[in-house]
Every structure is written in C-alpha cells, then in structure tokens.
SERO-4910 file (N, C-alpha, C, O; in steps of 0.05 Angstrom, whole numbers):
BEGIN
 pado doro    nc1    nc2    nc3   cac1   cac2   cac3    cc1    cc2    cc3    oc1    oc2    oc3
  Unk    A  -1319   -178    120  -1294   -188    129  -1298   -209    150  -1318   -210    163
  Unk    A  -1278   -227    152  -1280   -248    172  -1257   -246    192  -1235   -237    185
  Unk    A  -1262   -253    216  -1242   -250    237  -1247   -272    258  -1268   -273    270
  Unk    A  -1228   -289    261  -1231   -312    278  -1223   -306    307  -1201   -296    311
  Unk    A  -1240   -313    327  -1233   -308    355  -1206   -321    363  -1192   -310    380
  Unk    A  -1200   -344    351  -1175   -358    359  -1150   -340    352  -1130   -342    365
  Unk    A  -1153   -324    331  -1131   -306    324  -1128   -284    345  -1105   -276    351
  Unk    A  -1150   -275    356  -1149   -254    376  -1135   -263    401  -1124   -247    416
  Unk    A  -1136   -289    407  -1124   -299    432  -1094   -293    433  -1082   -292    454
  Unk    A  -1082   -291    409  -1053   -285    409  -1046   -259    423  -1024   -256    433
  Unk    A  -1065   -241    424  -1060   -215    437  -1055   -219    467  -1037   -206    479
  Unk    A  -1070   -236    479  -1070   -239    508  -1044   -252    518  -1036   -248    541
  Unk    A  -1032   -269    501  -1009   -284    511   -982   -273    503   -962   -285    509
  Unk    A   -982   -250    491   -957   -238    480   -943   -222    502   -955   -205    515
  Unk    A   -917   -227    505   -901   -210    524   -889   -187    508   -870   -190    493
  Unk    A   -900   -164    512   -893   -140    496   -866   -129    505   -860   -129    529
  Unk    A   -850   -119    486   -824   -107    493   -827    -81    508   -811    -74    525
  Unk    A   -848    -65    502   -852    -40    515   -881    -31    511   -891    -33    488
  Unk    A   -894    -22    532   -921    -12    528   -921     18    535   -915     26    558
  Unk    A   -929     35    516   -929     64    521   -953     72    538   -971     55    542
  Unk    A   -954     97    547   -977    105    562  -1003    102    546  -1003    105    522
  Unk    A  -1024     94    560  -1050     90    546  -1059    116    533  -1058    137    545
  Unk    A  -1066    114    507  -1074    139    493  -1099    151    504  -1117    136    513
  Unk    A  -1101    177    503  -1126    191    510  -1148    183    491  -1142    180    467
  Unk    A  -1172    181    500  -1194    174    483  -1196    193    460  -1193    217    463
  Unk    A  -1202    182    436  -1205    199    412  -1235    201    405  -1241    210    383
  Unk    A  -1253    192    422  -1281    192    416  -1295    215    429  -1308    231    415
  Unk    A  -1293    218    455  -1306    240    469  -1287    252    490  -1270    238    500
  Unk    A  -1291    277    496  -1276    290    518  -1293    313    527  -1303    328    510
  Unk    A  -1296    317    553  -1313    338    564  -1301    365    559  -1315    384    552
  Unk    A  -1274    368    563  -1261    393    559  -1235    390    544  -1224    368    542
  Unk    A  -1226    412    532  -1200    412    519  -1178    405    540  -1180    413    563
  Unk    A  -1159    389    531  -1137    381    550  -1116    402    553  -1098    399    570
  Unk    A  -1118    424    538  -1098    445    540  -1110    472    550  -1095    491    555
  Unk    A  -1136    472    553  -1150    496    564  -1177    487    575  -1185    464    571
  Unk    A  -1192    505    588  -1217    497    601  -1241    496    582  -1263    489    591
  Unk    A  -1238    502    556  -1261    502    538  -1274    474    535  -1259    454    534
  Unk    A  -1300    474    533  -1313    448    528  -1310    440    499  -1305    456    481
  Unk    A  -1314    414    494  -1310    403    468  -1335    389    458  -1350    378    473
  Unk    A  -1340    391    432  -1361    375    419  -1350    347    415  -1326    342    418
  Unk    A  -1368    329    409  -1359    301    405  -1340    299    382  -1321    284    383
  Unk    A  -1345    314    361  -1328    315    338  -1309    338    341  -1316    361    336
  Unk    A  -1284    333    350  -1265    354    356  -1237    348    346  -1233    326    336
  Unk    A  -1219    367    348  -1192    364    338  -1175    347    357  -1181    344    380
  Unk    A  -1152    337    345  -1133    323    361  -1105    331    354  -1099    339    331
  Unk    A  -1087    329    374  -1058    332    370  -1045    307    380  -1055    293    397
  Unk    A  -1021    301    369  -1005    279    379   -983    291    396   -968    308    387
  Unk    A   -981    282    422   -959    290    439   -935    272    430   -936    248    434
  Unk    A   -914    285    420   -893    270    407   -877    252    426   -871    229    420
  Unk    A   -869    263    449   -853    248    468   -868    225    481   -858    203    482
  Unk    A   -893    231    489   -909    210    502   -924    193    483   -935    172    490
  Unk    A   -925    201    457   -938    187    436   -967    180    444   -975    157    444
  Unk    A   -982    201    451  -1010    198    458  -1027    220    445  -1016    241    438
  Unk    A  -1052    214    441  -1071    232    429  -1082    252    449  -1089    243    471
  Unk    A  -1082    278    442  -1092    299    460  -1117    311    447  -1116    320    424
  Unk    A  -1139    312    462  -1163    324    452  -1162    354    456  -1157    363    479
  Unk    A  -1167    370    435  -1164    399    438  -1186    414    424  -1200    403    406
  Unk    A  -1190    439    431  -1209    457    418  -1196    469    393  -1172    465    388
  Unk    A  -1212    483    377  -1202    494    353  -1180    514    358  -1160    516    343
  Unk    A  -1183    531    379  -1163    551    385  -1136    538    392  -1115    546    381
  Unk    A  -1136    519    410  -1111    506    418  -1099    490    395  -1075    489    392
  Unk    A  -1116    479    378  -1106    464    355  -1090    483    337  -1069    476    327
  Unk    A  -1101    507    331  -1088    525    313  -1063    538    326  -1044    544    312
  Unk    A  -1064    542    352  -1042    555    366  -1019    536    373   -996    544    374
  Unk    A  -1026    510    378  -1006    492    389   -996    471    368   -977    456    374
  Unk    A  -1008    471    344  -1000    451    324   -970    454    317   -958    435    309
  Unk    A   -960    478    318   -932    483    311   -912    480    334   -888    483    330
  Unk    A   -922    474    358   -904    471    381   -886    447    377   -892    428    363
  Unk    A   -863    448    390   -843    426    387   -853    400    398   -845    379    389
  Unk    A   -871    401    418   -880    376    431   -905    365    419   -913    342    426
  Unk    A   -918    379    401   -943    369    389   -941    368    359   -926    382    346
  Unk    A   -958    351    348   -961    350    319   -991    346    312  -1004    329    324
  Unk    A  -1001    362    293  -1028    358    285  -1032    331    271  -1015    323    256
  Unk    A  -1054    318    276  -1059    292    264  -1065    296    234  -1074    318    226
  Unk    A  -1060    276    218  -1064    278    190  -1093    281    182  -1111    279    198
  Unk    A  -1098    288    156  -1125    293    147  -1135    275    125  -1158    277    117
  Unk    A  -1117    257    115  -1126    240     92  -1130    211    101  -1118    201    120
  Unk    A  -1148    198     86  -1153    169     90  -1152    157     62  -1169    161     46
  Unk    A  -1131    141     57  -1126    130     31  -1124     99     32  -1106     88     46
  Unk    A  -1141     85     18  -1139     56     16  -1119     50     -6  -1120     62    -28
  Unk    A  -1102     31     -1  -1080     25    -19  -1087      0    -36  -1090    -22    -25
  Unk    A  -1090      4    -62  -1096    -18    -79  -1071    -34    -86  -1049    -23    -88
  Unk    A  -1074    -60    -89  -1052    -77    -97  -1028    -74    -79  -1005    -76    -88
  Unk    A  -1033    -70    -53  -1011    -67    -34   -996    -94    -32  -1008   -115    -30
  Unk    A   -969    -92    -32   -953   -116    -31   -941   -120     -3   -926   -103      6
  Unk    A   -949   -141     10   -938   -148     37   -932   -178     37   -949   -194     43
  Unk    A   -907   -184     30   -898   -212     30   -898   -223     58   -893   -209     77
  Unk    A   -904   -249     60   -905   -262     86   -879   -260    102   -879   -257    126
  Unk    A   -856   -262     87   -831   -261    101   -825   -233    112   -812   -230    132
  Unk    A   -835   -212     98   -831   -185    107   -848   -181    132   -838   -169    152
  Unk    A   -873   -190    132   -890   -188    156   -878   -203    179   -878   -193    202
  Unk    A   -867   -226    174   -855   -242    196   -831   -228    208   -826   -230    232
  Unk    A   -816   -213    191   -793   -199    201   -800   -176    221   -784   -169    237
  Unk    A   -825   -166    219   -834   -146    237   -839   -157    265   -841   -141    285
  Unk    A   -843   -183    268   -848   -196    293   -872   -185    308   -871   -181    333
  Unk    A   -893   -179    294   -918   -171    305   -935   -196    308   -941   -209    289
  Unk    A   -944   -202    333   -957   -228    338   -985   -231    328   -996   -253    328
  Unk    A   -997   -210    318  -1025   -212    307  -1025   -199    280  -1006   -185    272
  Unk    A  -1047   -202    266  -1050   -191    239  -1063   -164    239  -1075   -157    218
  Unk    A  -1062   -149    261  -1075   -123    262  -1056   -104    276  -1049   -108    299
  Unk    A  -1047    -83    262  -1028    -64    273  -1028    -38    257  -1039    -37    236
  Unk    A  -1015    -18    269  -1010      6    253   -981     14    256   -969     10    277
  Unk    A   -970     26    235   -942     33    233   -940     63    227   -954     74    210
  Unk    A   -922     76    242   -918    105    238   -888    111    238   -872     96    249
  Unk    A   -881    134    226   -853    143    226   -851    164    248   -864    185    247
  Unk    A   -833    160    268   -829    179    289   -808    199    282   -786    192    274
  Unk    A   -815    225    285   -795    246    280   -776    250    303   -755    263    300
  Unk    A   -783    238    326   -766    241    350   -740    225    347   -718    235    352
  Unk    A   -743    200    338   -719    183    336   -714    173    307   -694    159    302
  Unk    A   -731    181    288   -728    173    261   -734    144    255   -729    134    233
  Unk    A   -745    130    275   -751    102    272   -780     97    262   -797    114    265
  Unk    A   -784     74    251   -811     65    244   -821     49    268   -808     29    276
  Unk    A   -844     56    278   -855     44    302   -881     30    295   -898     41    280
  Unk    A   -885      7    305   -910     -8    302   -924     -9    328   -912    -13    349
  Unk    A   -950     -7    328   -967    -11    351   -990    -30    344  -1001    -28    322
  Unk    A   -996    -48    362  -1018    -66    357  -1036    -67    382  -1026    -64    404
  Unk    A  -1062    -72    378  -1081    -71    400  -1079    -96    418  -1071   -118    409
  Unk    A  -1086    -92    443  -1086   -114    462  -1107   -106    483  -1117    -84    483
  Unk    A  -1114   -124    502  -1133   -117    523  -1123    -94    540  -1140    -80    552
  Unk    A  -1097    -89    541  -1086    -68    558  -1083    -42    543  -1076    -21    555
  Unk    A  -1088    -42    517  -1084    -18    501  -1064    -22    479  -1062    -44    468
  Unk    A  -1048     -1    472  -1029     -3    450  -1003    -15    460   -992     -5    480
  Unk    A   -993    -35    446   -967    -47    452   -948    -38    429   -955    -41    406
  Unk    A   -925    -29    437   -907    -16    418   -883    -33    412   -872    -47    430
  Unk    A   -873    -32    387   -849    -46    379   -836    -31    356   -849    -23    337
  Unk    A   -809    -28    358   -795    -16    336   -790    -37    314   -784    -60    320
  Unk    A   -794    -29    289   -793    -48    267   -765    -53    257   -747    -36    260
  Unk    A   -762    -75    244   -737    -81    230   -735    -62    206   -752    -64    188
  Unk    A   -715    -45    205   -714    -25    185   -709    -37    157   -718    -26    137
  Unk    A   -694    -59    156   -689    -72    130   -716    -81    118   -721    -79     94
  Unk    A   -732    -93    136   -758   -103    127   -776    -79    118   -790    -81     98
  Unk    A   -775    -57    133   -790    -34    125   -781    -23     98   -797    -14     82
  Unk    A   -755    -22     94   -744    -12     68   -754    -30     45   -760    -20     24
  Unk    A   -755    -56     50   -765    -74     29   -795    -69     24   -804    -69      1
  Unk    A   -810    -64     45   -838    -58     42   -843    -32     27   -860    -30     10
  Unk    A   -827    -12     34   -829     14     21   -821     13     -9   -834     26    -26
  Unk    A   -801     -3    -15   -793     -6    -43   -815    -19    -60   -818    -12    -83
  Unk    A   -830    -37    -47   -852    -50    -62   -877    -33    -62   -894    -37    -79
  Unk    A   -878    -13    -44   -902      4    -42   -894     33    -39   -892     43    -16
  Unk    A   -888     47    -61   -877     74    -59   -895     94    -44   -885    115    -35
  Unk    A   -920     88    -41   -938    107    -26   -928    110      3   -934    131     15
  Unk    A   -914     91     13   -904     93     41   -883    114     44   -879    124     66
  Unk    A   -869    121     23   -849    142     24   -862    169     30   -849    188     40
  Unk    A   -888    172     25   -902    197     29   -918    197     55   -934    214     60
  Unk    A   -913    177     72   -926    175     98   -916    198    115   -892    200    121
  Unk    A   -934    215    124   -926    239    140   -917    231    168   -933    219    182
  Unk    A   -893    238    176   -883    231    202   -902    240    225   -911    262    224
  Unk    A   -907    222    244   -923    228    268   -953    231    262   -969    223    278
  Unk    A   -960    243    240   -988    251    235  -1004    228    222  -1029    228    226
  Unk    A   -991    210    208  -1006    189    194   -995    162    201   -972    159    211
  Unk    A  -1011    141    196  -1003    114    201  -1012     96    178  -1032    101    166
  Unk    A   -996     75    173  -1005     53    156  -1020     34    174  -1007     22    192
  Unk    A  -1045     30    170  -1060     10    186  -1062    -16    170  -1070    -16    147
  Unk    A  -1053    -37    182  -1052    -64    169  -1072    -82    182  -1073    -86    206
  Unk    A  -1089    -93    166  -1109   -113    175  -1106   -138    159  -1119   -142    138
  Unk    A  -1089   -156    168  -1084   -182    154  -1103   -204    165  -1101   -227    157
  Unk    A  -1120   -196    183  -1140   -215    193  -1163   -218    173  -1175   -240    171
  Unk    A  -1170   -196    160  -1192   -197    141  -1184   -212    116  -1161   -216    110
  Unk    A  -1204   -220    100  -1199   -233     75  -1217   -220     54  -1241   -224     53
  Unk    A  -1204   -205     35  -1175   -201     33  -1164   -182     53  -1179   -168     67
  Unk    A  -1138   -181     56  -1125   -162     75  -1130   -134     67  -1135   -127     43
  Unk    A  -1130   -116     87  -1135    -88     82  -1111    -71     91  -1099    -76    112
  Unk    A  -1104    -51     75  -1082    -33     80  -1091     -4     75  -1101      1     53
  Unk    A  -1088     13     94  -1099     40     91  -1081     60    106  -1072     55    128
  Unk    A  -1075     83     93  -1062    105    106  -1083    123    118  -1102    131    104
  Unk    A  -1081    128    144  -1102    143    158  -1090    162    179  -1067    158    187
  Unk    A  -1105    182    188  -1095    199    209  -1088    183    234  -1101    163    240
  Unk    A  -1067    192    248  -1058    177    271  -1079    174    293  -1079    154    307
  Unk    A  -1097    194    295  -1117    191    316  -1137    169    310  -1149    157    328
  Unk    A  -1141    163    284  -1158    141    276  -1145    114    283  -1159     95    292
  Unk    A  -1119    112    280  -1105     88    288  -1107     83    318  -1112     60    326
  Unk    A  -1105    104    334  -1108    101    363  -1137     95    370  -1142     81    390
  Unk    A  -1155    104    354  -1183     99    359  -1189     69    357  -1205     57    372
  Unk    A  -1176     56    338  -1179     27    335  -1170     12    360  -1183     -6    370
  Unk    A  -1147     21    371  -1137      9    395  -1156     13    418  -1162     -6    434
  Unk    A  -1167     37    420  -1186     43    442  -1212     27    440  -1222     18    460
  Unk    A  -1222     23    415  -1246      7    412  -1242    -22    421  -1259    -33    434
  Unk    A  -1219    -33    413  -1214    -61    421  -1210    -63    451  -1221    -82    463
  Unk    A  -1196    -44    464  -1193    -45    493  -1219    -43    507  -1224    -57    527
  Unk    A  -1237    -25    497  -1263    -20    510  -1281    -44    508  -1297    -49    526
  Unk    A  -1279    -59    487  -1299    -81    482  -1288   -109    488  -1301   -129    484
  Unk    A  -1263   -110    496  -1250   -136    501  -1264   -151    524  -1270   -140    545
  Unk    A  -1269   -177    519  -1281   -194    539  -1267   -221    539  -1261   -233    518
  Unk    A  -1261   -231    563  -1250   -258    566  -1222   -260    555  -1207   -240    554
  Unk    A  -1214   -284    547  -1187   -289    537  -1184   -282    507  -1164   -271    499
  Unk    A  -1205   -289    492  -1202   -286    463  -1211   -258    453  -1206   -251    430
  Unk    A  -1225   -243    470  -1235   -217    461  -1265   -217    457  -1278   -196    461
  Unk    A  -1276   -239    449  -1305   -241    447  -1316   -229    421  -1301   -216    406
  Unk    A  -1341   -233    416  -1354   -223    391  -1355   -193    390  -1355   -181    368
  Unk    A  -1356   -180    413  -1356   -150    413  -1331   -139    401  -1332   -119    387
  Unk    A  -1308   -152    405  -1283   -143    393  -1284   -147    363  -1275   -129    348
  Unk    A  -1294   -170    354  -1296   -175    326  -1314   -154    313  -1307   -144    291
  Unk    A  -1336   -148    325  -1354   -128    314  -1341   -100    314  -1345    -85    295
  Unk    A  -1325    -94    334  -1312    -67    336  -1293    -64    313  -1292    -42    301
  Unk    A  -1278    -84    306  -1259    -82    284  -1273    -79    257  -1266    -62    241
  Unk    A  -1295    -94    253  -1311    -92    229  -1323    -64    226  -1322    -52    205
  Unk    A  -1333    -53    248  -1345    -26    248  -1324     -5    242  -1329     14    227
  Unk    A  -1300     -9    253  -1279     11    249  -1272     13    220  -1271     35    209
  Unk    A  -1267     -9    206  -1259     -8    179  -1281      0    160  -1277     12    140
  Unk    A  -1306     -6    168  -1329      4    153  -1330     34    155  -1336     48    135
  Unk    A  -1325     45    179  -1325     74    182  -1303     87    167  -1307    109    156
  Unk    A  -1279     74    165  -1257     86    149  -1265     87    120  -1258    107    106
  Unk    A  -1279     67    110  -1288     68     82  -1306     92     77  -1303    105     56
  Unk    A  -1323     98     96  -1341    121     93  -1327    148     91  -1336    166     78
  Unk    A  -1304    150    105  -1290    175    106  -1267    176     87  -1250    195     87
  Unk    A  -1265    156     69  -1243    155     50  -1242    179     32  -1263    187     20
  Unk    A  -1219    191     29  -1216    214     12  -1207    206    -16  -1210    221    -35
  Unk    A  -1196    182    -18  -1187    172    -44  -1175    145    -42  -1170    135    -20
  Unk    A  -1171    132    -64  -1158    106    -65  -1134    109    -84  -1137    120   -106
  Unk    A  -1111     99    -76  -1088    102    -93  -1073     76    -96  -1075     58    -78
  Unk    A  -1059     72   -118  -1043     48   -121  -1020     48   -103  -1013     68    -91
  Unk    A  -1008     25   -100   -985     23    -82   -962     41    -89   -942     42    -75
***
C-alpha cells in the first residue's frame, strides 16, 4: 500500500467538532481496569458506551460485565469487504478530512459515528445519515454491523482502497498506533509504517471475506 505524508498533514490542521476522551490502550495493561487481577498482553476488552472508550479487562470481568448497561463486549469477527462501493460524493458528504477513519453505530443515540486518527487521538464526528443510508444501500453488509461492538474501517489512502469490518477495539488500536508514532507536522515515516503494519495484521486475523 502507498501513503503520502502530505495527506497526513490534513490531520494536524483540522478543527474537530468534538474530541472524546482518549481511549484506553488496547495493546498492554498491567491490571484489569475493573478489578485488581493482572492481565496478559493478549486480553479481553469492553467498550464503555457512554464514554466511548476501550476498557482492558480480565476473563472474569469480561464474562460478568459484558451484559451490563454501561458496557458492551467488543466484536469477534474481521471481514474484508470485496467490491465495496464508496462513491466520492458519499465520502465527501461525511466531511471527514482524511482518507482514514472508522464508523460505528451507537446504541446510545442511534447515530452513526465516525472517528478518525490525529496526533491528539480519536476525533469524533456524527455522520450525515442520508449519506450513510446511501452507503448501506450499496453495501448490504453494513446492515449487519453490530452496534457498539464493530466498526467499518475505511482506508482510502491506500491504493486500492481498503474496507473492513473489525472489532471496535481494533479500530481504536489504529488510532493509538498513529498517536504513539506521530512525529512533526505530517506524522513522519513512523506513522506511515504503523498504518501499513496495522492493515497487514488485520489480514492475518481475517476470519473471512465477504461481498458487499
């Protein structure tokens, strides 16, 4: 895949409508965030629905708290979408300033929310619902997007563009990688490498590939 540093500069100059709390790291955590148990590097995650952040948890808390009103278990599938249709005018209607973002359906307000990476973390924007309806009509797989637990990750920077449904914690992991490796104004080569590594890793964990 190719990714031009000049494209990344758009992240630094964008005035975001709202920035949510920085997500908890999805890579490592010393202890469970809901109890004192220690965690392995490969551990479970929950999404805090109100704060829209990832919570690192042990197996016990994951099984006991997944059904709580304030938490949602992250999704378990990774599906690359073949022949995904994303018209330029539909993408423009979303008003996302870069070609890298993830979109999720919030069960709290019923809205479709987009988040895109920046040096400060995840920047949030509610999407134009008419544009989302047009996108869903062209890509029926989006109707099966699990609220809160899954995200459509869009990478229009690569050639060809990449579209994948992935667990929500993986989407936040992309944001965390970019924030951690950002350098200077444009992001630097470390950011470019981080994005390439992320999508390569998603390929390795793919459970299946489905048509739009």
